[in-house]
A tleap script that builds the chain and sets N, CA, C and O, in Angstrom:
source leaprc.protein.ff14SB
mol = sequence {
  NMET ILE ARG HIE ILE VAL PHE PHE SER LEU
  LYS GLN ALA SER GLN THR GLU ASP VAL VAL
  ARG ARG LEU SER ARG LEU GLY THR ILE PRO
  GLY SER THR PHE PHE LYS VAL THR PRO ASN
  LEU LYS ALA ASP GLN ILE ALA ASN GLU ILE
  ASP ILE VAL VAL TYR GLY GLU PHE PRO ASP
  VAL GLU THR LEU ARG ALA TYR LYS ARG HIE
  PRO THR TYR ALA GLU VAL THR ALA SER VAL
  ARG PRO LEU ARG GLU MET ARG PHE ALA ALA
  ASP VAL GLU CILE
}
set mol.1.N position { 25.827 5.441 6.211 }
set mol.1.CA position { 24.667 6.234 5.862 }
set mol.1.C position { 23.459 5.679 6.622 }
set mol.1.O position { 23.330 4.472 6.824 }
set mol.2.N position { 22.579 6.597 7.038 }
set mol.2.CA position { 21.350 6.248 7.740 }
set mol.2.C position { 20.166 6.523 6.823 }
set mol.2.O position { 20.055 7.605 6.246 }
set mol.3.N position { 19.297 5.552 6.695 }
set mol.3.CA position { 18.039 5.748 5.979 }
set mol.3.C position { 16.940 5.916 7.021 }
set mol.3.O position { 16.738 5.058 7.880 }
set mol.4.N position { 16.243 7.025 6.928 }
set mol.4.CA position { 15.150 7.370 7.843 }
set mol.4.C position { 13.859 7.235 7.044 }
set mol.4.O position { 13.640 7.972 6.082 }
set mol.5.N position { 12.998 6.286 7.444 }
set mol.5.CA position { 11.775 6.004 6.704 }
set mol.5.C position { 10.599 6.092 7.666 }
set mol.5.O position { 10.583 5.434 8.706 }
set mol.6.N position { 9.617 6.911 7.308 }
set mol.6.CA position { 8.450 7.099 8.169 }
set mol.6.C position { 7.196 6.849 7.344 }
set mol.6.O position { 7.065 7.337 6.221 }
set mol.7.N position { 6.282 6.084 7.918 }
set mol.7.CA position { 5.009 5.759 7.276 }
set mol.7.C position { 3.876 6.394 8.070 }
set mol.7.O position { 3.834 6.287 9.295 }
set mol.8.N position { 2.958 7.055 7.370 }
set mol.8.CA position { 1.813 7.703 8.003 }
set mol.8.C position { 0.514 7.166 7.431 }
set mol.8.O position { 0.406 6.920 6.229 }
set mol.9.N position { -0.450 6.990 8.281 }
set mol.9.CA position { -1.827 6.840 7.817 }
set mol.9.C position { -2.586 8.041 8.374 }
set mol.9.O position { -2.318 8.496 9.485 }
set mol.10.N position { -3.518 8.537 7.605 }
set mol.10.CA position { -4.244 9.748 7.972 }
set mol.10.C position { -5.649 9.430 8.450 }
set mol.10.O position { -6.237 8.413 8.081 }
set mol.11.N position { -6.172 10.318 9.277 }
set mol.11.CA position { -7.561 10.177 9.714 }
set mol.11.C position { -8.511 10.360 8.539 }
set mol.11.O position { -9.551 9.706 8.460 }
set mol.12.N position { -8.141 11.263 7.620 }
set mol.12.CA position { -8.944 11.516 6.427 }
set mol.12.C position { -8.026 11.511 5.201 }
set mol.12.O position { -7.159 12.374 5.062 }
set mol.13.N position { -8.223 10.547 4.332 }
set mol.13.CA position { -7.376 10.432 3.138 }
set mol.13.C position { -7.454 11.685 2.265 }
set mol.13.O position { -6.528 11.974 1.508 }
set mol.14.N position { -8.541 12.418 2.370 }
set mol.14.CA position { -8.687 13.642 1.573 }
set mol.14.C position { -7.658 14.709 1.945 }
set mol.14.O position { -7.495 15.689 1.218 }
set mol.15.N position { -6.970 14.529 3.061 }
set mol.15.CA position { -5.961 15.503 3.501 }
set mol.15.C position { -4.550 15.143 3.046 }
set mol.15.O position { -3.582 15.785 3.452 }
set mol.16.N position { -4.434 14.130 2.213 }
set mol.16.CA position { -3.105 13.655 1.804 }
set mol.16.C position { -2.263 14.762 1.190 }
set mol.16.O position { -1.112 14.951 1.584 }
set mol.17.N position { -2.810 15.487 0.244 }
set mol.17.CA position { -2.033 16.533 -0.439 }
set mol.17.C position { -1.546 17.595 0.550 }
set mol.17.O position { -0.399 18.035 0.474 }
set mol.18.N position { -2.401 18.000 1.463 }
set mol.18.CA position { -2.028 19.001 2.468 }
set mol.18.C position { -0.933 18.470 3.389 }
set mol.18.O position { 0.017 19.191 3.695 }
set mol.19.N position { -1.050 17.238 3.828 }
set mol.19.CA position { -0.054 16.669 4.736 }
set mol.19.C position { 1.280 16.462 4.011 }
set mol.19.O position { 2.335 16.686 4.604 }
set mol.20.N position { 1.256 16.044 2.757 }
set mol.20.CA position { 2.490 15.924 1.979 }
set mol.20.C position { 3.171 17.289 1.893 }
set mol.20.O position { 4.388 17.386 2.054 }
set mol.21.N position { 2.400 18.332 1.643 }
set mol.21.CA position { 2.953 19.682 1.576 }
set mol.21.C position { 3.597 20.079 2.905 }
set mol.21.O position { 4.703 20.620 2.927 }
set mol.22.N position { 2.908 19.811 3.998 }
set mol.22.CA position { 3.458 20.154 5.323 }
set mol.22.C position { 4.731 19.377 5.606 }
set mol.22.O position { 5.738 19.951 6.022 }
set mol.23.N position { 4.686 18.065 5.379 }
set mol.23.CA position { 5.855 17.231 5.652 }
set mol.23.C position { 7.036 17.574 4.749 }
set mol.23.O position { 8.185 17.383 5.147 }
set mol.24.N position { 6.781 18.066 3.564 }
set mol.24.CA position { 7.862 18.430 2.639 }
set mol.24.C position { 8.743 19.536 3.199 }
set mol.24.O position { 9.899 19.666 2.794 }
set mol.25.N position { 8.224 20.325 4.115 }
set mol.25.CA position { 9.052 21.351 4.778 }
set mol.25.C position { 10.232 20.735 5.513 }
set mol.25.O position { 11.254 21.394 5.708 }
set mol.26.N position { 10.099 19.473 5.923 }
set mol.26.CA position { 11.199 18.804 6.614 }
set mol.26.C position { 12.438 18.720 5.731 }
set mol.26.O position { 13.559 18.670 6.236 }
set mol.27.N position { 12.243 18.704 4.436 }
set mol.27.CA position { 13.359 18.641 3.498 }
set mol.27.C position { 14.208 19.902 3.475 }
set mol.27.O position { 15.299 19.902 2.904 }
set mol.28.N position { 13.722 20.981 4.090 }
set mol.28.CA position { 14.504 22.221 4.159 }
set mol.28.C position { 15.485 22.213 5.325 }
set mol.28.O position { 16.342 23.092 5.421 }
set mol.29.N position { 15.367 21.232 6.204 }
set mol.29.CA position { 16.269 21.140 7.350 }
set mol.29.C position { 17.627 20.651 6.853 }
set mol.29.O position { 17.696 19.661 6.125 }
set mol.30.N position { 18.703 21.327 7.234 }
set mol.30.CA position { 20.037 20.912 6.789 }
set mol.30.C position { 20.390 19.503 7.263 }
set mol.30.O position { 19.955 19.067 8.329 }
set mol.31.N position { 21.180 18.803 6.462 }
set mol.31.CA position { 21.749 17.530 6.889 }
set mol.31.C position { 21.449 16.352 6.002 }
set mol.31.O position { 22.301 15.478 5.842 }
set mol.32.N position { 20.264 16.291 5.415 }
set mol.32.CA position { 19.957 15.118 4.590 }
set mol.32.C position { 20.673 15.229 3.243 }
set mol.32.O position { 20.843 16.316 2.691 }
set mol.33.N position { 21.081 14.078 2.744 }
set mol.33.CA position { 21.693 14.044 1.413 }
set mol.33.C position { 20.646 13.718 0.357 }
set mol.33.O position { 20.863 13.950 -0.833 }
set mol.34.N position { 19.515 13.181 0.792 }
set mol.34.CA position { 18.359 12.934 -0.070 }
set mol.34.C position { 17.127 12.978 0.813 }
set mol.34.O position { 17.141 12.469 1.934 }
set mol.35.N position { 16.049 13.592 0.304 }
set mol.35.CA position { 14.821 13.698 1.093 }
set mol.35.C position { 13.620 13.715 0.163 }
set mol.35.O position { 13.603 14.445 -0.829 }
set mol.36.N position { 12.610 12.907 0.485 }
set mol.36.CA position { 11.422 12.815 -0.364 }
set mol.36.C position { 10.195 12.506 0.490 }
set mol.36.O position { 10.241 11.664 1.387 }
set mol.37.N position { 9.110 13.194 0.197 }
set mol.37.CA position { 7.810 12.912 0.805 }
set mol.37.C position { 6.860 12.612 -0.341 }
set mol.37.O position { 6.760 13.385 -1.294 }
set mol.38.N position { 6.161 11.483 -0.246 }
set mol.38.CA position { 5.314 11.077 -1.352 }
set mol.38.C position { 4.094 10.298 -0.866 }
set mol.38.O position { 4.171 9.575 0.127 }
set mol.39.N position { 2.988 10.444 -1.557 }
set mol.39.CA position { 1.847 9.578 -1.244 }
set mol.39.C position { 2.188 8.127 -1.590 }
set mol.39.O position { 2.935 7.865 -2.533 }
set mol.40.N position { 1.646 7.210 -0.834 }
set mol.40.CA position { 1.808 5.791 -1.118 }
set mol.40.C position { 1.004 5.443 -2.367 }
set mol.40.O position { -0.148 5.856 -2.498 }
set mol.41.N position { 1.594 4.698 -3.267 }
set mol.41.CA position { 0.898 4.281 -4.486 }
set mol.41.C position { -0.209 3.270 -4.208 }
set mol.41.O position { -1.116 3.099 -5.022 }
set mol.42.N position { -0.137 2.605 -3.069 }
set mol.42.CA position { -1.133 1.609 -2.649 }
set mol.42.C position { -1.304 0.518 -3.703 }
set mol.42.O position { -2.422 0.168 -4.081 }
set mol.43.N position { -0.179 -0.009 -4.168 }
set mol.43.CA position { -0.175 -1.048 -5.180 }
set mol.43.C position { 0.046 -2.444 -4.590 }
set mol.43.O position { 0.088 -3.428 -5.329 }
set mol.44.N position { 0.185 -2.532 -3.272 }
set mol.44.CA position { 0.427 -3.825 -2.648 }
set mol.44.C position { -0.849 -4.669 -2.641 }
set mol.44.O position { -1.936 -4.143 -2.402 }
set mol.45.N position { -0.727 -5.955 -2.897 }
set mol.45.CA position { -1.909 -6.814 -2.978 }
set mol.45.C position { -2.435 -7.236 -1.609 }
set mol.45.O position { -3.512 -7.827 -1.529 }
set mol.46.N position { -1.702 -6.950 -0.522 }
set mol.46.CA position { -2.123 -7.400 0.806 }
set mol.46.C position { -2.571 -6.245 1.701 }
set mol.46.O position { -3.633 -6.318 2.319 }
set mol.47.N position { -1.776 -5.190 1.773 }
set mol.47.CA position { -2.086 -4.107 2.711 }
set mol.47.C position { -1.780 -2.750 2.084 }
set mol.47.O position { -0.746 -2.569 1.440 }
set mol.48.N position { -2.681 -1.810 2.278 }
set mol.48.CA position { -2.513 -0.461 1.735 }
set mol.48.C position { -2.968 0.609 2.722 }
set mol.48.O position { -3.536 1.626 2.325 }
set mol.49.N position { -2.718 0.377 4.003 }
set mol.49.CA position { -3.160 1.317 5.030 }
set mol.49.C position { -2.326 2.597 5.086 }
set mol.49.O position { -2.791 3.621 5.587 }
set mol.50.N position { -1.111 2.540 4.581 }
set mol.50.CA position { -0.213 3.698 4.652 }
set mol.50.C position { -0.592 4.699 3.569 }
set mol.50.O position { -0.755 4.337 2.404 }
set mol.51.N position { -0.732 5.977 3.972 }
set mol.51.CA position { -1.089 7.037 3.024 }
set mol.51.C position { 0.119 7.807 2.507 }
set mol.51.O position { 0.148 8.205 1.343 }
set mol.52.N position { 1.120 8.021 3.367 }
set mol.52.CA position { 2.265 8.869 3.020 }
set mol.52.C position { 3.554 8.229 3.522 }
set mol.52.O position { 3.584 7.615 4.589 }
set mol.53.N position { 4.621 8.383 2.731 }
set mol.53.CA position { 5.944 7.893 3.115 }
set mol.53.C position { 6.923 9.067 3.091 }
set mol.53.O position { 6.974 9.837 2.132 }
set mol.54.N position { 7.696 9.182 4.170 }
set mol.54.CA position { 8.799 10.148 4.245 }
set mol.54.C position { 10.083 9.332 4.201 }
set mol.54.O position { 10.255 8.394 4.979 }
set mol.55.N position { 10.986 9.690 3.288 }
set mol.55.CA position { 12.236 8.959 3.136 }
set mol.55.C position { 13.384 9.967 3.109 }
set mol.55.O position { 13.389 10.895 2.301 }
set mol.56.N position { 14.346 9.775 3.992 }
set mol.56.CA position { 15.514 10.641 4.015 }
set mol.56.C position { 16.783 9.845 4.211 }
set mol.56.O position { 16.784 8.800 4.863 }
set mol.57.N position { 17.858 10.345 3.645 }
set mol.57.CA position { 19.173 9.741 3.844 }
set mol.57.C position { 20.077 10.760 4.540 }
set mol.57.O position { 20.124 11.934 4.171 }
set mol.58.N position { 20.788 10.277 5.552 }
set mol.58.CA position { 21.666 11.120 6.354 }
set mol.58.C position { 23.030 10.459 6.458 }
set mol.58.O position { 23.120 9.232 6.504 }
set mol.59.N position { 24.095 11.258 6.495 }
set mol.59.CA position { 25.433 10.669 6.501 }
set mol.59.C position { 25.738 9.850 7.755 }
set mol.59.O position { 26.515 8.897 7.699 }
set mol.60.N position { 25.129 10.219 8.889 }
set mol.60.CA position { 25.391 9.499 10.138 }
set mol.60.C position { 24.261 9.779 11.127 }
set mol.60.O position { 23.409 10.636 10.892 }
set mol.61.N position { 24.271 9.050 12.223 }
set mol.61.CA position { 23.183 9.154 13.200 }
set mol.61.C position { 23.174 10.523 13.894 }
set mol.61.O position { 22.107 11.018 14.257 }
set mol.62.N position { 24.322 11.127 14.078 }
set mol.62.CA position { 24.360 12.456 14.705 }
set mol.62.C position { 23.665 13.498 13.836 }
set mol.62.O position { 22.968 14.370 14.356 }
set mol.63.N position { 23.844 13.420 12.535 }
set mol.63.CA position { 23.166 14.352 11.624 }
set mol.63.C position { 21.661 14.124 11.679 }
set mol.63.O position { 20.890 15.083 11.651 }
set mol.64.N position { 21.239 12.874 11.757 }
set mol.64.CA position { 19.809 12.567 11.894 }
set mol.64.C position { 19.264 13.128 13.204 }
set mol.64.O position { 18.171 13.694 13.227 }
set mol.65.N position { 20.004 12.979 14.277 }
set mol.65.CA position { 19.570 13.528 15.577 }
set mol.65.C position { 19.462 15.045 15.523 }
set mol.65.O position { 18.528 15.622 16.080 }
set mol.66.N position { 20.408 15.691 14.860 }
set mol.66.CA position { 20.356 17.156 14.719 }
set mol.66.C position { 19.126 17.565 13.915 }
set mol.66.O position { 18.479 18.561 14.241 }
set mol.67.N position { 18.798 16.819 12.879 }
set mol.67.CA position { 17.596 17.051 12.070 }
set mol.67.C position { 16.354 16.999 12.953 }
set mol.67.O position { 15.469 17.847 12.836 }
set mol.68.N position { 16.289 16.009 13.831 }
set mol.68.CA position { 15.117 15.840 14.692 }
set mol.68.C position { 15.043 16.897 15.797 }
set mol.68.O position { 13.978 17.097 16.380 }
set mol.69.N position { 16.147 17.570 16.092 }
set mol.69.CA position { 16.159 18.652 17.096 }
set mol.69.C position { 15.870 20.024 16.481 }
set mol.69.O position { 15.679 20.999 17.208 }
set mol.70.N position { 15.839 20.102 15.172 }
set mol.70.CA position { 15.664 21.380 14.479 }
set mol.70.C position { 14.266 21.951 14.757 }
set mol.70.O position { 13.302 21.189 14.824 }
set mol.71.N position { 14.138 23.274 14.920 }
set mol.71.CA position { 12.822 23.882 15.185 }
set mol.71.C position { 11.778 23.586 14.109 }
set mol.71.O position { 10.599 23.438 14.428 }
set mol.72.N position { 12.182 23.500 12.861 }
set mol.72.CA position { 11.230 23.178 11.790 }
set mol.72.C position { 10.641 21.792 11.998 }
set mol.72.O position { 9.458 21.580 11.733 }
set mol.73.N position { 11.443 20.849 12.465 }
set mol.73.CA position { 10.954 19.500 12.736 }
set mol.73.C position { 9.837 19.547 13.778 }
set mol.73.O position { 8.801 18.902 13.613 }
set mol.74.N position { 10.046 20.303 14.838 }
set mol.74.CA position { 9.033 20.421 15.896 }
set mol.74.C position { 7.760 21.081 15.367 }
set mol.74.O position { 6.655 20.647 15.693 }
set mol.75.N position { 7.908 22.122 14.557 }
set mol.75.CA position { 6.746 22.823 13.995 }
set mol.75.C position { 5.934 21.908 13.080 }
set mol.75.O position { 4.710 21.835 13.182 }
set mol.76.N position { 6.627 21.219 12.194 }
set mol.76.CA position { 5.946 20.360 11.225 }
set mol.76.C position { 5.260 19.197 11.925 }
set mol.76.O position { 4.098 18.904 11.644 }
set mol.77.N position { 5.960 18.535 12.827 }
set mol.77.CA position { 5.346 17.387 13.491 }
set mol.77.C position { 4.142 17.813 14.325 }
set mol.77.O position { 3.159 17.076 14.406 }
set mol.78.N position { 4.203 18.981 14.941 }
set mol.78.CA position { 3.050 19.474 15.715 }
set mol.78.C position { 1.852 19.751 14.811 }
set mol.78.O position { 0.708 19.545 15.216 }
set mol.79.N position { 2.108 20.217 13.591 }
set mol.79.CA position { 0.999 20.526 12.676 }
set mol.79.C position { 0.396 19.273 12.048 }
set mol.79.O position { -0.775 19.271 11.670 }
set mol.80.N position { 1.189 18.206 11.935 }
set mol.80.CA position { 0.726 16.980 11.291 }
set mol.80.C position { 0.115 16.000 12.304 }
set mol.80.O position { -0.795 15.244 11.962 }
set mol.81.N position { 0.601 16.012 13.520 }
set mol.81.CA position { 0.164 15.039 14.531 }
set mol.81.C position { -1.364 14.922 14.648 }
set mol.81.O position { -1.867 13.800 14.711 }
set mol.82.N position { -2.118 16.016 14.680 }
set mol.82.CA position { -3.578 15.873 14.808 }
set mol.82.C position { -4.260 15.258 13.586 }
set mol.82.O position { -5.401 14.806 13.679 }
set mol.83.N position { -3.578 15.237 12.453 }
set mol.83.CA position { -4.170 14.742 11.207 }
set mol.83.C position { -3.877 13.267 10.945 }
set mol.83.O position { -4.507 12.642 10.092 }
set mol.84.N position { -2.936 12.731 11.670 }
set mol.84.CA position { -2.529 11.348 11.390 }
set mol.84.C position { -3.260 10.355 12.296 }
set mol.84.O position { -3.679 10.666 13.411 }
set mol.85.N position { -3.385 9.165 11.758 }
set mol.85.CA position { -3.948 8.056 12.531 }
set mol.85.C position { -2.803 7.278 13.180 }
set mol.85.O position { -2.792 7.051 14.389 }
set mol.86.N position { -1.833 6.871 12.338 }
set mol.86.CA position { -0.689 6.102 12.815 }
set mol.86.C position { 0.595 6.658 12.205 }
set mol.86.O position { 0.585 7.280 11.143 }
set mol.87.N position { 1.701 6.413 12.910 }
set mol.87.CA position { 3.032 6.766 12.414 }
set mol.87.C position { 3.977 5.648 12.803 }
set mol.87.O position { 4.061 5.267 13.971 }
set mol.88.N position { 4.683 5.129 11.820 }
set mol.88.CA position { 5.716 4.127 12.059 }
set mol.88.C position { 7.018 4.652 11.469 }
set mol.88.O position { 7.022 5.203 10.368 }
set mol.89.N position { 8.113 4.489 12.187 }
set mol.89.CA position { 9.395 4.990 11.703 }
set mol.89.C position { 10.467 3.924 11.871 }
set mol.89.O position { 10.415 3.099 12.783 }
set mol.90.N position { 11.443 3.963 10.963 }
set mol.90.CA position { 12.605 3.098 11.061 }
set mol.90.C position { 13.829 3.888 10.621 }
set mol.90.O position { 13.791 4.615 9.629 }
set mol.91.N position { 14.901 3.737 11.365 }
set mol.91.CA position { 16.185 4.330 11.035 }
set mol.91.C position { 17.168 3.179 10.896 }
set mol.91.O position { 17.461 2.486 11.869 }
set mol.92.N position { 17.673 2.977 9.693 }
set mol.92.CA position { 18.561 1.841 9.448 }
set mol.92.C position { 19.889 2.312 8.871 }
set mol.92.O position { 19.944 3.229 8.051 }
set mol.93.N position { 20.941 1.670 9.316 }
set mol.93.CA position { 22.278 1.985 8.815 }
set mol.93.C position { 22.594 1.043 7.673 }
set mol.93.O position { 22.374 -0.165 7.761 }
set mol.94.N position { 23.119 1.619 6.589 }
set mol.94.CA position { 23.507 0.778 5.457 }
set mol.94.C position { 24.964 1.011 5.131 }
set mol.94.O position { 25.495 0.399 4.204 }
savepdb mol mol.pdb
quit
């Protein structure tokens, strides 16, 4: 199984709800066995720069690659890119 985890910081924190809504469309793309987009609780005592977390589970790397090639993925990322400050992603096999 592949865990796909993406962290976003936004240019304007006031846009969090809108960006969560946009990113949630990614969950409609076939292939994930679990998918969640959520605002960061910002409960860490050291760093709280991340505004939104995208978490998905995929059965294998090919399914994850197909997800990233899907037209909805391109549409959503294009709509979110101008609103974000930073994006960090990790894909880990467990």
